[in-house]
N, C-alpha and C positions, 0 to 999 in steps of 0.2 A: 504495499500498501503506499509505500515512501514516497512514489512519482504519484504527483496531482497532488498534494500536500494543500490545505487553503492558510492554514494554523496548526503553528509549532507552540507548546507550549513546554515551560520551562521552567519549576516553579516549586513548591508544596503538596506536593498529595496524602491526607492522613487516612487514616480508619476513623471514625463520628465514633461515638459510642451516646445516642441520645436515649435521655431521659426525660419526660414531662409530668410537670409533679407542680403544685399549687406553692408548697414551703420544700425550703431546705434543709432537709435531715442535719442534726447536730446530734454530739456527742452523749446529750441527754437525750432526746428525743428525735426517735422514726418519725417516717410518715410514709404515706401510701405513692405509688406512682400511677401515674395516670397513663403513661406508655410509653416505651422504647422502642427502639429500632437499632440495627447498624445499617452504617453510607459510609460510603464514601465522603471526604471532607478534603477542606486543602484550598488555596485562592485562584491556584491558575490548573488544579487540579477538578477542583467542582467545575470551573469555567468552560476549562476541555471538554469536558463531557458537557454541559450547557451545551455549546457549541454546536459539536457532534451529534446531538439530541434533535436540533434544528434544521441538520443538513450539512453541514460545512464536515471538510477532508480536512480530520484532524487526527498530529499525533501528539506524546505527551512523551517528556527527558526525565525524568528525575531517579529517585531511587525504593527498592523497596526491600525487603526483609527476607527471610529464606519460610518461613511461619503459615501458621493460618489466618493469623493475623492478615500478613502479607495479602493469602490473596481475597481473603474478605472486603480489602482496598482496594485491590484492583477488579473487583468483578464490575461494579458498575462503570468502569472505563471498557472493559471487552464487550459485555453488553451493548453500548451506545458507540462499540464500534470503533473505539482510539485504538490510533498503531501505538506501540508499546514496543516497538524491536529495538528502539535506542534505551532504556529503561537499565539501568543495573541494579541489579540485585544486592545485597548483604550477606555474606554468610552466616546470619545472623540472625535471633528477631526483629519482626519489626517494632521500629523505633519510635514512626510518626503515628501515635493515635491518642487522641483527644476523648474527655469525658464532656459531655453537653449536657446543661442542667438547664431546663427549656421550661418559662416562665408558663404554666397551662394557659393563666387569663391574660396575658399581652404578648407574648412569641416571645419574649429578648430572652437571652440565652446569657449561661456565666460556660468560660473553657476554665480544662483543667490536663492539662498538657503535662507527657511522662516530660521526666529532666532532663534526658538526653537526646529532647527532640532533634535540636544539632548538630546530635554527636558524628555524623560521619557524611558529612556535605558531598554532593558531587563533584567533579575536582574537573579543572575545565581537560586536562588527559583524557575524560573516558569523552567526551562529543566529539561528535562526526560532525566538521564542519561541511561537508555537502548537505545533511540531512535539514542542521540549520537553515541555510541558503536560500531551499528548496520551495520553502514555503513561502505568501506576499506580506504574511502576518509571523511576527514571533511575536509570544504575550510573555512578561515578567513578572514578577510580583517581588524579588527581590530574594528568597531564599535563594540556597546556593548559591554566598553573591560571587566568588571569584569565577563560576562560568556561565554564571547572569551577566558578566560583568563581559569575556567572551564571548559569548553567543550576541549580545546586542550589539557589536562591534562589529562581528562577522554578518550580521544581517545586515546594518547599514552601510558595509563597502557592498554588497551584492544588490545593493538599493532597497529595500524590502522597509518594511512598516514595522518597528518595536511598541508594543503597547505595551504600560507599565503600572501594574495594581498598587499605587503606592499604600497602601491601604490607610485607617484611620489614623491617627496622629493622638495624643494627650501629652508630649511634651516633644522637647528636642528630636530634630532628626536623625538616626545614624546616619556617620559618616558613608556607609555602603550603599544607602537608599538614595544620600543626596546626589552619589557618584553615577547613579542611574540615569538621572535625571537628564543630563545634556546628551544623551546617549540615546531617548526615548522619544516618540513622533509624538504619539497620545496617551496621556498622565491622565488616568482616569483613579479618584483620590477617594477614599471616608470624608466622613469630617474631620476638620479642621487641618487638615494636613496643607491642605493652602493654608492656612494660619503661621501652621511652626517653621512652612519653609521659607515662608515672605516676610514675617512679621506684621503680616495685613490681616485688620479682623474679615474686613470685606471680602465678600469671595470674587466678584467680579475683578477687584482691585491688586487683588494677590495673584487668580488664573493670568492677567496681564503682563506680574514681573516674572510667572515663570512662565511665558509663552518665550519672554526674553530669554532666557536659560537656556531653549532650544525646540522646547515640543511646540509642534503648531497646534495642540488642541490638549486642553484643557478640561476635564466632568468633574466635580466635587459632588458625587451622592452626600443624604442627609436623609437617611432613612423613608418613613414616613412621610419628610418635609418636600419627596422627589428630589432633582438633581438642578446644579449649575452649569452652564457649559460656557465655556469663553473660546470663540475664535481669532482669527486677527481680523474676520470683519463682522462678528456677531458676540453679541452674549445677553443668554435667554433662561430661564428657569422653566424646566420639566414637570409637574404636578404630580406628587405618587397617583396611583390608581388605588382605591379603595376595595378593599378584597376582607372577606373573612381570617384574618389573621389567627395563624396556627403556630409558626417557628417559623423565626427570621434565620436559622442558619443558614451561611449560604449565600443572602440574597444577594449582596453586594458583589461574590463570584459569579452568581449566576449574571447579573449586569454585565459585566464583563464580558463575556465570552458572547453573549448575546448582542454588545456592542460589536464585537469584530463579524455578529453574519450577516448586522446592519449596514458595516459597513460593504461588507463581500456584493451586496442585494445592489451596491452606488448608491442608497437612497443620502438623501443633504442630512446635516447633523444637526434639525431639527426631528428630523423620520424618526433616525437613528437612533434619539435620548427618547425617543415613547416606544418602540420596539424593544427596547433595552430595559424600562421602566415595567411593561407591561409585562414582561417573560420573568423578570422578578418580584413581580406582583404575583405569578398565578403557582411561582415556588411556594409563596410564604404559605400556602393554604392547606399544606402537606408538612407533617414533621419529617424531617431530614436539608439533609443541604441540598440534595441530587433527585431525590423522590417522586418530589412533584416539578421537575421540569415540564415544561408542556412540548410540544412539537409547537413547528416554523406555523400550520396549517387551526392550529388549538391558537396560538398567540396571533395571528390573525384572525381570528372569527370573535377571537377577547374585546379587540381592537372596534373591530369593524360594530359588534353591536352597542361601542360608545359613541358611532357615530364618525371613527376614525381609520381613513380609506390609505395605507399605504402607496399602492400606487406602483 
């Protein structure tokens, strides 16, 4: 499947163990679990499964262990048809495992990962340059930082588009994430990344400063408030779609995968943002970061019901 790839993703893929509950247990008092699920997770991993479910030809580059947890983590990649031929297997138990506690009433979540989550990163010498350069889009999240930097350079040299999931920020931006910004064409972040990178509280002002660093598009997602987009010629807000929320896990990751699929359709920035928002909203109606990802046709039907034709 290596020929004809449209997107290659390099970054984090996890096994998520999700429990939906109303109250977190303590050492003094336990409580009931409403529901649970094993699902694949991780920023780039989930984005790539979303893109594949939406019809794109996708490859994933990352690491996996040699145990049952690793197979569970990879299952949704396989089911979605994601190419794993450049996956690096480690002769050790899977270490990218996350406990996800989902609030039964709000769908918000708290994560707890294994202590050695970053213990065996992908190395640059494990990359296949031709594979990285073959797809017109490379998606990164900064995990495996040295390999990510190398892959971004190769993609740019090949004339391809680098998309960076900068995630949200609650404090100073780490150096390896800052270093990826000038190598990025489309930077999509979570809440407050723009502020912590530039010092500008206004999202549009932050976006303009980010574009001056190298990216040609900046998008900041802000949960149920939607997302804000800045390009050299436009700046606009896209409202979120109202849906019955079960679980917000992976909503941003799915947005990224859907955003790239929208770009592959040749849509303008406003349509791409609406499409990605719709896919993300539908995902939130099901427990798990990947379980609720809709198909392309389901997403278009959802938009059409709301009077939005993608053209």
